[in-house]
C-alpha positions as YAML, in Angstrom:
chain: A
units: angstrom
residues:
- id: 1
  name: UNK
  ca: [8.59, 63.39, 26.08]
- id: 2
  name: UNK
  ca: [5.28, 64.62, 27.49]
- id: 3
  name: UNK
  ca: [2.65, 65.40, 24.88]
- id: 4
  name: UNK
  ca: [-0.01, 67.90, 25.87]
- id: 5
  name: UNK
  ca: [-3.54, 66.71, 25.14]
- id: 6
  name: UNK
  ca: [-5.77, 69.48, 23.76]
- id: 7
  name: UNK
  ca: [-8.79, 70.39, 25.87]
- id: 8
  name: UNK
  ca: [-12.13, 69.06, 24.59]
- id: 9
  name: UNK
  ca: [-13.95, 71.34, 22.17]
- id: 10
  name: UNK
  ca: [-17.23, 72.76, 23.50]
- id: 11
  name: UNK
  ca: [-20.42, 71.87, 21.62]
- id: 12
  name: UNK
  ca: [-23.31, 74.31, 22.16]
- id: 13
  name: UNK
  ca: [-25.46, 73.53, 19.10]
- id: 14
  name: UNK
  ca: [-27.13, 70.07, 18.95]
- id: 15
  name: UNK
  ca: [-26.96, 70.31, 15.16]
- id: 16
  name: UNK
  ca: [-23.16, 70.62, 15.13]
- id: 17
  name: UNK
  ca: [-21.81, 68.23, 12.49]
- id: 18
  name: UNK
  ca: [-18.71, 67.51, 14.55]
- id: 19
  name: UNK
  ca: [-20.81, 65.18, 16.72]
- id: 20
  name: UNK
  ca: [-22.71, 63.57, 13.85]
- id: 21
  name: UNK
  ca: [-21.53, 60.11, 14.93]
- id: 22
  name: UNK
  ca: [-23.67, 60.44, 18.05]
- id: 23
  name: UNK
  ca: [-26.87, 61.84, 16.57]
- id: 24
  name: UNK
  ca: [-30.25, 60.16, 17.18]
- id: 25
  name: UNK
  ca: [-28.83, 57.01, 18.73]
- id: 26
  name: UNK
  ca: [-32.28, 55.95, 19.91]
- id: 27
  name: UNK
  ca: [-33.46, 55.58, 16.31]
- id: 28
  name: UNK
  ca: [-32.13, 52.04, 15.74]
- id: 29
  name: UNK
  ca: [-29.12, 49.82, 15.41]
- id: 30
  name: UNK
  ca: [-27.56, 51.81, 12.57]
- id: 31
  name: UNK
  ca: [-27.73, 55.23, 10.94]
- id: 32
  name: UNK
  ca: [-30.47, 55.71, 8.37]
- id: 33
  name: UNK
  ca: [-29.44, 54.57, 4.90]
- id: 34
  name: UNK
  ca: [-26.61, 52.31, 6.07]
- id: 35
  name: UNK
  ca: [-26.42, 48.55, 5.85]
- id: 36
  name: UNK
  ca: [-26.71, 46.31, 8.88]
- id: 37
  name: UNK
  ca: [-23.40, 45.83, 10.66]
- id: 38
  name: UNK
  ca: [-21.92, 49.04, 9.25]
- id: 39
  name: UNK
  ca: [-21.39, 52.53, 10.61]
- id: 40
  name: UNK
  ca: [-19.35, 53.53, 13.63]
- id: 41
  name: UNK
  ca: [-19.23, 51.53, 16.83]
- id: 42
  name: UNK
  ca: [-20.80, 53.55, 19.66]
- id: 43
  name: UNK
  ca: [-19.63, 52.98, 23.22]
- id: 44
  name: UNK
  ca: [-21.24, 54.35, 26.41]
- id: 45
  name: UNK
  ca: [-19.79, 54.91, 29.88]
- id: 46
  name: UNK
  ca: [-16.31, 55.37, 31.27]
- id: 47
  name: UNK
  ca: [-15.42, 51.66, 31.84]
- id: 48
  name: UNK
  ca: [-16.55, 50.67, 28.34]
- id: 49
  name: UNK
  ca: [-14.81, 53.64, 26.72]
- id: 50
  name: UNK
  ca: [-11.60, 52.75, 28.55]
- id: 51
  name: UNK
  ca: [-11.86, 49.19, 27.18]
- id: 52
  name: UNK
  ca: [-12.39, 50.66, 23.72]
- id: 53
  name: UNK
  ca: [-9.24, 52.76, 24.11]
- id: 54
  name: UNK
  ca: [-7.30, 49.60, 24.99]
- id: 55
  name: UNK
  ca: [-8.78, 47.63, 22.08]
- id: 56
  name: UNK
  ca: [-7.64, 47.47, 18.44]
- id: 57
  name: UNK
  ca: [-10.67, 49.48, 17.26]
- id: 58
  name: UNK
  ca: [-9.63, 52.90, 15.84]
- id: 59
  name: UNK
  ca: [-11.31, 55.56, 17.99]
- id: 60
  name: UNK
  ca: [-12.90, 58.41, 16.05]
- id: 61
  name: UNK
  ca: [-14.29, 60.74, 18.71]
- id: 62
  name: UNK
  ca: [-15.29, 61.05, 22.35]
- id: 63
  name: UNK
  ca: [-18.26, 63.14, 23.48]
- id: 64
  name: UNK
  ca: [-19.47, 63.79, 27.01]
- id: 65
  name: UNK
  ca: [-20.29, 66.17, 29.80]
- id: 66
  name: UNK
  ca: [-17.56, 68.45, 31.22]
- id: 67
  name: UNK
  ca: [-15.01, 66.56, 33.27]
- id: 68
  name: UNK
  ca: [-15.72, 63.10, 31.88]
- id: 69
  name: UNK
  ca: [-13.87, 63.52, 28.58]
- id: 70
  name: UNK
  ca: [-10.84, 65.35, 29.97]
- id: 71
  name: UNK
  ca: [-10.37, 62.60, 32.58]
- id: 72
  name: UNK
  ca: [-9.78, 59.98, 29.87]
- id: 73
  name: UNK
  ca: [-6.31, 59.11, 28.61]
- id: 74
  name: UNK
  ca: [-6.97, 59.76, 24.93]
- id: 75
  name: UNK
  ca: [-4.42, 58.95, 22.24]
- id: 76
  name: UNK
  ca: [-3.32, 61.68, 19.81]
- id: 77
  name: UNK
  ca: [-5.67, 62.29, 16.92]
- id: 78
  name: UNK
  ca: [-8.91, 61.42, 18.74]
- id: 79
  name: UNK
  ca: [-11.46, 64.22, 18.50]
- id: 80
  name: UNK
  ca: [-12.75, 65.21, 21.94]
- id: 81
  name: UNK
  ca: [-15.97, 67.16, 22.53]
- id: 82
  name: UNK
  ca: [-17.96, 68.14, 25.58]
- id: 83
  name: UNK
  ca: [-21.37, 69.68, 26.12]
- id: 84
  name: UNK
  ca: [-23.81, 70.28, 28.93]
- id: 85
  name: UNK
  ca: [-26.37, 67.59, 29.70]
- id: 86
  name: UNK
  ca: [-29.13, 69.29, 27.72]
- id: 87
  name: UNK
  ca: [-27.11, 69.57, 24.51]
- id: 88
  name: UNK
  ca: [-25.80, 66.03, 24.92]
- id: 89
  name: UNK
  ca: [-29.33, 64.67, 25.33]
- id: 90
  name: UNK
  ca: [-30.57, 66.65, 22.33]
- id: 91
  name: UNK
  ca: [-27.81, 65.23, 20.15]
- id: 92
  name: UNK
  ca: [-28.16, 61.56, 21.09]
- id: 93
  name: UNK
  ca: [-31.94, 61.55, 21.54]
- id: 94
  name: UNK
  ca: [-32.18, 60.37, 25.15]
- id: 95
  name: UNK
  ca: [-30.88, 61.17, 28.61]
- id: 96
  name: UNK
  ca: [-27.45, 59.65, 29.13]
- id: 97
  name: UNK
  ca: [-26.64, 58.77, 32.73]
- id: 98
  name: UNK
  ca: [-23.13, 57.51, 31.99]
- id: 99
  name: UNK
  ca: [-21.84, 60.92, 30.95]
- id: 100
  name: UNK
  ca: [-19.59, 59.98, 28.04]
- id: 101
  name: UNK
  ca: [-19.69, 58.23, 24.67]
- id: 102
  name: UNK
  ca: [-17.12, 57.30, 22.07]
- id: 103
  name: UNK
  ca: [-17.27, 56.30, 18.42]
- id: 104
  name: UNK
  ca: [-14.87, 53.99, 16.63]
- id: 105
  name: UNK
  ca: [-14.33, 52.51, 13.20]
- id: 106
  name: UNK
  ca: [-15.09, 48.84, 12.69]
- id: 107
  name: UNK
  ca: [-12.26, 46.42, 12.07]
- id: 108
  name: UNK
  ca: [-11.97, 44.52, 8.77]
- id: 109
  name: UNK
  ca: [-13.51, 41.06, 8.88]
- id: 110
  name: UNK
  ca: [-10.89, 38.64, 10.22]
- id: 111
  name: UNK
  ca: [-9.61, 35.68, 8.25]
- id: 112
  name: UNK
  ca: [-11.91, 32.90, 9.43]
- id: 113
  name: UNK
  ca: [-9.37, 30.11, 9.00]
- id: 114
  name: UNK
  ca: [-6.78, 32.04, 11.00]
- id: 115
  name: UNK
  ca: [-9.36, 32.78, 13.68]
- id: 116
  name: UNK
  ca: [-10.32, 29.12, 13.95]
- id: 117
  name: UNK
  ca: [-6.74, 27.83, 14.05]
- id: 118
  name: UNK
  ca: [-5.44, 30.58, 16.35]
- id: 119
  name: UNK
  ca: [-1.86, 31.79, 16.72]
- id: 120
  name: UNK
  ca: [-0.76, 28.31, 17.84]
- id: 121
  name: UNK
  ca: [-2.66, 25.58, 15.94]
- id: 122
  name: UNK
  ca: [-1.47, 22.99, 18.48]
- id: 123
  name: UNK
  ca: [-2.95, 24.86, 21.44]
- id: 124
  name: UNK
  ca: [-6.57, 24.17, 22.48]
- id: 125
  name: UNK
  ca: [-9.08, 26.93, 21.78]
- id: 126
  name: UNK
  ca: [-12.62, 27.60, 22.87]
- id: 127
  name: UNK
  ca: [-15.06, 29.37, 20.59]
- id: 128
  name: UNK
  ca: [-18.57, 30.57, 21.40]
- id: 129
  name: UNK
  ca: [-20.94, 30.05, 18.45]
- id: 130
  name: UNK
  ca: [-24.26, 31.91, 18.40]
- id: 131
  name: UNK
  ca: [-27.20, 30.86, 16.21]
- id: 132
  name: UNK
  ca: [-30.17, 33.07, 15.38]
- id: 133
  name: UNK
  ca: [-29.66, 35.36, 18.37]
- id: 134
  name: UNK
  ca: [-31.28, 38.68, 17.54]
- id: 135
  name: UNK
  ca: [-31.50, 40.35, 20.95]
- id: 136
  name: UNK
  ca: [-28.61, 42.78, 21.30]
- id: 137
  name: UNK
  ca: [-28.63, 42.72, 25.09]
- id: 138
  name: UNK
  ca: [-28.46, 38.92, 25.15]
- id: 139
  name: UNK
  ca: [-25.45, 39.00, 22.84]
- id: 140
  name: UNK
  ca: [-23.83, 41.58, 25.11]
- id: 141
  name: UNK
  ca: [-24.39, 39.38, 28.16]
- id: 142
  name: UNK
  ca: [-22.96, 36.36, 26.37]
- id: 143
  name: UNK
  ca: [-19.91, 38.33, 25.26]
- id: 144
  name: UNK
  ca: [-19.25, 39.51, 28.81]
- id: 145
  name: UNK
  ca: [-19.57, 35.95, 30.13]
- id: 146
  name: UNK
  ca: [-17.42, 34.60, 27.29]
- id: 147
  name: UNK
  ca: [-14.55, 36.88, 28.28]
- id: 148
  name: UNK
  ca: [-14.89, 35.81, 31.92]
- id: 149
  name: UNK
  ca: [-14.79, 32.13, 30.86]
- id: 150
  name: UNK
  ca: [-11.71, 32.55, 28.67]
- id: 151
  name: UNK
  ca: [-13.44, 32.13, 25.32]
- id: 152
  name: UNK
  ca: [-11.02, 32.88, 22.48]
- id: 153
  name: UNK
  ca: [-13.44, 34.21, 19.84]
- id: 154
  name: UNK
  ca: [-17.10, 34.77, 19.05]
- id: 155
  name: UNK
  ca: [-18.64, 33.25, 15.91]
- id: 156
  name: UNK
  ca: [-22.12, 34.17, 14.71]
- id: 157
  name: UNK
  ca: [-24.45, 32.68, 12.14]
- id: 158
  name: UNK
  ca: [-25.72, 35.05, 9.40]
- id: 159
  name: UNK
  ca: [-29.00, 35.70, 11.25]
- id: 160
  name: UNK
  ca: [-27.58, 37.06, 14.51]
- id: 161
  name: UNK
  ca: [-27.95, 40.72, 15.43]
- id: 162
  name: UNK
  ca: [-25.02, 43.11, 15.15]
- id: 163
  name: UNK
  ca: [-22.68, 42.35, 18.08]
- id: 164
  name: UNK
  ca: [-21.20, 45.85, 17.86]
- id: 165
  name: UNK
  ca: [-24.49, 47.72, 18.18]
- id: 166
  name: UNK
  ca: [-24.54, 50.27, 21.01]
- id: 167
  name: UNK
  ca: [-26.83, 48.30, 23.34]
- id: 168
  name: UNK
  ca: [-24.76, 45.15, 22.91]
- id: 169
  name: UNK
  ca: [-21.53, 46.98, 23.69]
- id: 170
  name: UNK
  ca: [-23.16, 48.66, 26.70]
- id: 171
  name: UNK
  ca: [-24.46, 45.41, 28.24]
- id: 172
  name: UNK
  ca: [-21.11, 43.72, 27.64]
- id: 173
  name: UNK
  ca: [-19.47, 46.66, 29.49]
- id: 174
  name: UNK
  ca: [-17.15, 46.95, 26.49]
- id: 175
  name: UNK
  ca: [-15.87, 43.39, 26.77]
- id: 176
  name: UNK
  ca: [-17.25, 42.49, 23.33]
- id: 177
  name: UNK
  ca: [-14.58, 44.82, 21.92]
- id: 178
  name: UNK
  ca: [-11.87, 42.54, 23.31]
- id: 179
  name: UNK
  ca: [-13.13, 39.43, 21.48]
- id: 180
  name: UNK
  ca: [-12.29, 38.51, 17.89]
- id: 181
  name: UNK
  ca: [-15.64, 38.27, 16.07]
- id: 182
  name: UNK
  ca: [-16.52, 36.61, 12.78]
- id: 183
  name: UNK
  ca: [-19.64, 35.52, 10.91]
- id: 184
  name: UNK
  ca: [-19.99, 31.95, 9.69]
- id: 185
  name: UNK
  ca: [-21.52, 32.82, 6.33]
- id: 186
  name: UNK
  ca: [-22.33, 29.21, 5.48]
- id: 187
  name: UNK
  ca: [-24.85, 27.90, 7.99]
- id: 188
  name: UNK
  ca: [-25.08, 25.23, 9.28]
- id: 189
  name: UNK
  ca: [-22.13, 24.27, 7.08]
- id: 190
  name: UNK
  ca: [-19.92, 26.45, 9.24]
- id: 191
  name: UNK
  ca: [-20.18, 23.85, 11.99]
- id: 192
  name: UNK
  ca: [-18.67, 21.27, 9.63]
- id: 193
  name: UNK
  ca: [-15.80, 23.67, 9.12]
- id: 194
  name: UNK
  ca: [-15.20, 23.66, 12.86]
- id: 195
  name: UNK
  ca: [-15.41, 19.87, 13.01]
- id: 196
  name: UNK
  ca: [-12.91, 19.56, 10.16]
- id: 197
  name: UNK
  ca: [-10.54, 21.79, 12.15]
- id: 198
  name: UNK
  ca: [-10.76, 19.39, 15.09]
- id: 199
  name: UNK
  ca: [-13.32, 21.18, 17.23]
- id: 200
  name: UNK
  ca: [-15.93, 19.40, 19.29]
- id: 201
  name: UNK
  ca: [-19.25, 21.24, 19.43]
- id: 202
  name: UNK
  ca: [-21.51, 21.21, 22.47]
- id: 203
  name: UNK
  ca: [-24.92, 22.86, 22.17]
- id: 204
  name: UNK
  ca: [-26.67, 24.48, 25.12]
- id: 205
  name: UNK
  ca: [-30.41, 23.92, 25.56]
- id: 206
  name: UNK
  ca: [-32.95, 24.29, 28.40]
- id: 207
  name: UNK
  ca: [-34.52, 20.93, 27.47]
- id: 208
  name: UNK
  ca: [-35.21, 18.82, 30.56]
- id: 209
  name: UNK
  ca: [-33.73, 15.68, 29.01]
- id: 210
  name: UNK
  ca: [-30.43, 17.37, 28.08]
- id: 211
  name: UNK
  ca: [-27.12, 16.17, 29.49]
- id: 212
  name: UNK
  ca: [-25.96, 18.33, 32.39]
- id: 213
  name: UNK
  ca: [-23.00, 20.47, 31.36]
- id: 214
  name: UNK
  ca: [-20.99, 19.23, 34.34]
- id: 215
  name: UNK
  ca: [-21.31, 15.69, 32.98]
- id: 216
  name: UNK
  ca: [-19.84, 16.55, 29.57]
- id: 217
  name: UNK
  ca: [-16.33, 15.20, 29.07]
- id: 218
  name: UNK
  ca: [-13.89, 18.05, 28.40]
...
């Protein structure tokens, strides 16, 4: 059965509440009055939005210039809006060169023990653990590299920046949305939890006297 996808609704007023998810995105890493690590996930650009659509994150809305939104294969129930470049820029607070954005709900925090053990406890797993990383773009770069290297999940200490902030998702090209993510609330005790589960931890450092990564036994 072929299901017809409704055409995107036209937005002509920058104050339209239907696109509230996308308002004043330049203002910071979360909407005013909301706690850190809360609020919708905002995704920019066609490749990243397509990765969002293929991810487990529930998509709320898509907003872009004419032609960009209608070209996406949107699931039923996703609100779709389009506007000219001026209205789009007025809503989000800056000029968007990628032409399309999407918003999505965050996923519930995963069970940390299940994330550490994985679907097959006997199979080897590789986890990337970030400590005190508060630059969103650096986290996005690491997430993109982690996916390329076959990392199974991303663990953060309590002081890391929000890995689902818009700039992080943009730099990761949406790949961060494909990684299971959890926060190790007890730090540095969380490392002991990994050791108890059988993990070996290897820290990366630019120190000149450090062991070269190629010399580390797998």
